[in-house]
Structures are given as C-alpha cells and as structure tokens.
C-alpha angles and dihedrals in degrees: 000000000000122000118206123189120227122250126213114273121237118276093256093049120101118264107271097231090149090060094043092051098036111147095008127124122245095265092049091047090054090053091050090051090050090051090051090051093049094044095051090048094050102039100046105157098334116138136210126237089264091060095255120138104243100229097056088046092052091046091050090051091051092051092049090051089049091051088054088052092237119166127272093259091059093047092050091048089053091054092047098039092123100029094108089063091064103028124074111233084004098168093054093046092049090049092050094049104033104018136268094273090061091049091051091051091051091048092047091052090050090054092050090049087057088068093060094104091052095046092045092049092048094048096045098041120111098199109103093221090059096041090056087061091076093088093049089046092054089054090047092055089056094044094048093070132068090202118048090209086077089066090051089051089052090051090049091050093051092047090052091050091054090049088053091052092057088070099029111046110199131165093249092064093081093059091042091050093050091049091048092051094048102037115016105034092056089049091052088048093052093047091051095241093142095169091062095037096061093041093050090049097044096047093045091048090048091058098039098044106020096163094049091045092053092046093054092043090053092048090055085064094201138074121254092250090056092050091049090051090052091052091047092051092046091052091052093048096047093043090054093051093048093048090051091066092048100253119140108224144157117221120197132171149157135179116266109254125236099254091051090052091050092049093052093048092048099044096043096033092235132160116237090252089059094058103097101173099065084117118029143179129198122203122198120195137171103240135041092233089057089060092065093043090054089047089057091050091051092051090048092051098045136022111262118233109232118246091014097101123101126179106203091163095068091035108026120199119259091266089054093254110162129192143115115250124193137158124211140178109249126213092277091055095251127122123266124185119212126194119193124191143139123263089252092052089049093052090051092047092049101037108017135070090297094053113156096243092051101053092038095052094036099217132125125225140181119284096241091053092049092050092052092048087051090051092050092049092047090051090053092048090053094051094097091057102039105023089125094047117110088206090060091051093051093048089047091054093049095048099101131133099248102155095085133041125209123210133174136236117225087258092057099256113148115230122192119212136165117263113274093036118147135207088269090058089047092053093050090046089059098043136338093229091051089053092051092050097041110130104157144358142214120208114197087343097309126110112244135178114267091244093059112127111237126231134212117283097013121140111229126198121187124213110209136186117236089240138005143081141258126288120252087227088073089071092057104102091200091064093052100220096136130038103164127079090222094061093043091051093049092050093049089046090054094052091043089055092048091051090048091054091052090048090051092052092046093046094046090052092050095049093045091049092051091048092051094044095071098029099266095127093129095049119130105252094201090053090048091051090052092050089054093048100257125129095224144356095269091056089052092049092050092050091047091048090054090049094248092124119056132201093257093056091052094047093048091050091048092052091049089052088057095225099131115145134169114298116249115258118248117248113272117237123187115206128194119209093221137037093229094104092243106140096191095100099040107144125207101230102186112054094026093052095209094126133033113231132179135181109244118244095215095071103006100213122213133179127312093020114122104251141187133185132238121201109230128195110260097344101076122230120344114209116218137177111256091239093050110130094212091050092050090053091049092048091054092053098038111021091160091066095056117102131180119252139176137180117271125224094266090060088063103032103039107090092194094058111108133184128203114236135172126233122191117207128191117191145153105270115247141147112281096016094122091046093052093050091046090053090054091053091045092053089051089052091237117157111227110206100176139017129189121182134183127179120201127170094340095313123109121212113196133180121195125191110199140164116246134176093228147324093286091062090044094054091050090052092050091050092052093046090054088058093058109109111261097019110132099182141350125189143156117263 
C-alpha cells in the first residue's frame, strides 16, 4: 500500500476542507473550519523568514498532518502555528476557543522553532566536533517537548518549506536542505513517518546535489507515478497468487526513492544496474513455513536473479534480524526486490535491536532511548487501527524522551545531562578544570544559584575563577549542588589529591627530621623506603604523613642501612649576664652546658637576627628576636630578666646547623598550589616540618615551618615562593 502526501492546491482551487478534516467527526470538522477562518484572517499576506507566505505554509502543514491521519488538535495547531505572532494574548485565546491541548501544541512548536539557529549551525558546520553534535541535537528535539506531536508538526513544517523551495529557488535553501538531511529526516525515519522521511531526503538531495539527482532520476527512466502504479499492480498480482494457495498475507510496497538509491550506490560502490531494490515488495505472513511457500510463488511468477537470495531466517544476522530476501526480474524486465517475513519478525525488525533506523544509520544508543523510540514508532504504526481511541491519544501525548535533558553552551554546543543536573554538573561535563573553578552561572542570561536544576533547551554560561578548586559544600547532598556521579567523583578526587599533597609534605618533613636527628642526612631515601617495605620514597612519605611509620621504625632502618655519620653540632649561642654591653663575662652556653637555652617559637630567630635572652622559670633562657612583639611585652613587665645574647661562631660556620622559621603565604586558591610551593622548597633543600593551610572565599592562607641555615637562605626561599603563580604575598612571621 502506497501513501502519498497531499500538496497545496492552486490559488484558484477551492479550499480543501474535505482533505483537512478527513476522518474527523462533525464537531472536530467545525473546529478545523473555525481554525481556517481565524488563520486566513490573521495571516493575510505576512511572510516567514524563508520567504513563504504564512497561510499557504500553514495549509500545507495541515494537509500533511491530515495525510498522516493525526488528530484534530494536531491539524488545528498546524493551521494556527503562527497565530500568536499576530494575536494579543494568543495562547489564552487559542486555548479558550480550541482547547488547552491545541494551545500547548502551538507553544511547543514555537519553542522548537527557537532552536533553528542551533540546528542550522550544527548542520552547516564543517568542524568535526560540531558535526558530531547532530545526533545529540536530534535527541534534544525529542526531549524538548512534552507532546511528541510537536515534533511531527515540526517535520510537517520543514517538509512544506522544502516543497516551497522547489518552485522558489533562494540561497537559503542549501542550508535548510543540509539541516533537513542531517537533523529532520533521521527523526522522521526513527518515528516511522516514512512519507515524510523520503520526501525530506529527496527534496534535500535535489537541492544539495542537483546534477546527481537529475542523473539518477533520468536513469530510473520513469516518473514516480508510473513506478507507484507498477508497485500497486505487483501487489495486486502477488496477493492474488498467495490467496489462491490459502495463505493469509499482507503485501506492501513502494518504489525506492532517489536519495536511497544514491546512498546505496555510494556506500556499496555499486553501478546503477547493480541496485536491485529500486522497486520493492514486503510480504508479511503468520507462520515461518508460509515464508518459504511465498518465496516459491514469487520465483514462479518472476525470474529470480542469481546470487540475490539471502535466507536470514535459517541464519539470522548478528542482531537477530530474520527475513527472506530475493530479487527477481519483473514482467517489464526490471529488477524487483521482495522481502518475506512473519509478523513477529517484522515487529522485531521495526522495533527491536534490528530496527530499520538503527542498522541504516549505524549508530548505537542507550537502551532507554531505544525503547522510547520503539514505543513512539509503534504508536504511529497503530494509528490506522486506533486513531479514534482516546487511549491512543493519551499514550501518544505522554510518549516523550524525559530521562535526559539537553542544554546549550553559549557557542551552541548541545550538552546532554541527566534530569536534576545543575550548573556545577554542566561545568564538570564540559571540563574537569572548569568544574573546579566554577564560581557562578547564568541561565538564559540571568544569574542563578549554582544548585539550580537545569531545564531542557536552556543556554548555560559558567563564570570561573582563574585559579582555585571546588567547595566541600558541593558534596553535601542536602544542598543539591551536584546530581551526577561524574561531578561528585571529580570533586572527591580533587580533595583526595589535595590531602595527598599535604600528607606528602608532612611525611617528607618527618622522615627528613628523623634522618637528621641521628646524623643520617646523607642516607639514600629510596633504600630507606625499601627497608621499611615501601616501593618508593613517595609511598614512605604518605605512610609517614598518615602516622603509619614511627620514629623508631625509621631509626632502626637507618641503622640497618649502615649510614650513621657524626651528628650535627647544635648552634652556638653566647649569652651575657647583663645588658651593659660588657663582654667580659660572656658565657658559652652550648658546649659548656652551664645554662639551658632554647630558641623561642613565637619569633623563631636565626642568624644573623639581632637576639636577646629572657630568663624563664624552669625552662632556662629563651632566645628571641629583638623585634619580637612577645619579647617586647615580656621586657616591659620584667626588665630584670632580660639578658644580652649574640650568635657564636658555630652558628655561622657550622653548615649542619639549622633553625626553624615560619613563612606565611597568601595566594589565590587553585589546584596544585601546595604542590608547586612544596617543589620550590624541595629544590632549595629546605626541610619543612609543619604545614597549616586554610582556604576562604577563593584565597588560600598557608603557614610553613621549615629548617634553614640562616636568614640569607630564608630570604631566597621567600623570593622564589613569591614567583609561584597565584601567590599574592609571602613573608617571614
């Protein structure tokens, strides 16, 4: 059975109300007539951006919907698709007069039309990364609508535009044709709307490759009507022969359209004479044994073409596709392809893993998406039987792809996300680093909180800091910042890496300190790691940072390695018992052991800082820098306990003498900041014995305690830290 869509009648022809309202009841017909009256009044001579006069375009859409046997609501929506542009409060007035479902269809079509710039750009782009967006965009068009009839209206509109271009050649038709071939024809194919699929493909191909189109058309050597008559006669003849042997069968057929012929010749590198399915029949029977009986009848009626027989029933294809394929020479000496299968095989071929659109387009998709496409196509295939059923209409309305949402970047790239996704998920979907640095978002040009759920068709723009990392609040499910597992994993991975860097610094400081304590400063760290059962130094540092390796374990391993050397001498400090400046009673504290001295932790003095001592109770003499704030406060309260002090010769001459000092660093928070600063200190061979970090509003505050040989070495380290990207300031505390 061949389906032919209706074309628009000439201007002097009567209005085809009978075609527009075919199959409708009296009340529905009256509504269609009212829609025609309103549309002609509103549209007048207004034109679309393509140059089409609106009313003929709307009428063509309505006739296409009628040819597909769609319901009255869809036909009325086609007639009124542009009414809201010329009618104040149009949606409400349409709802009041024709019902809310019609108003929703018109509004849904308007939303889809808003994507024209994106679909056009995707279809006409030459960059591979944009061209690959076509598949995602096709899914987006389906997901954008709550009612799948909106997509059918969009297909009808595009088909009517291409028909217009056949008589009105304009420059824009090439872009429209390319978009139709890449976006809309595959949608029509997947939804099973074959009438629109072949017309979209043929008309697009006609505009894009006019010479090739004309050459194939000429080779067919017959007009489309003649081919359709041949198919109709062949169906009648074969049906009669099958019925004569008592087999119940359905015989369908249509001529193969020009674009399909071209595709087969191009993909399989065939000559026109080698394409045997230019005209094809399909026979559906109840039982497998009937398939072979019908095959015998076909070969008796027409001469078989050798090597053009395939038995996919006995040996199904890998996707479990089953059917008998044969090609014969018909009475006029031209090839005719015949496919024979059971109804069950046909349902599987059309709706299962071997569905026509899937093996023709050669792309894999998710199971949920496939199942919903199958549902939509099955609904369309049932329309002849249940077009008057309210249940069919309700199922048809609900059949939308609602498991995935599709949003756009400002550049027009389509991004697919699960429902409930937020701008943070969107940022991580684009790039992990963008997700880490995400600080704000605009949706359709408006600022929104980062935990705002996104909706289909929105354009999302991310504001990002130059450096920095994610917030730990994003991992709190109650706050709703993250809905995708990908984003959650990346955030956890970031913090895990940051913690690992801190553990490495802490562990390296611990191991180095233990090595220096007993004079093992020249020990081989890799050998030490092996003695302790670790595969490398970093693994040892991580374990030490987590507290899994104690001082005793390190010392035992060092002794076993036999790397003991002389212990470094302590720094020499000379202390005077008065502040008079008289150096006669200076006493060498370290080495003589008469007095207990310690370097204060509040200012951590190091040579050649000016120092003074403060006599404590029970803890000996505490050595401070002269400019130490705490020391100045103590000197005011207890001046009698202050004594003069200066560095002895060993403090300057002993290369193994080290002094703990503090450095405060302020920087813009970013991933890898701690690692970069640690690498600077490591290159300078500075032993870091403590690290404290705090991140607040994108700014990191860090405090490093390290051992230096003197202020000169300290100043060099501070200068290098200030050169690390993102560091705002570094200074000694």
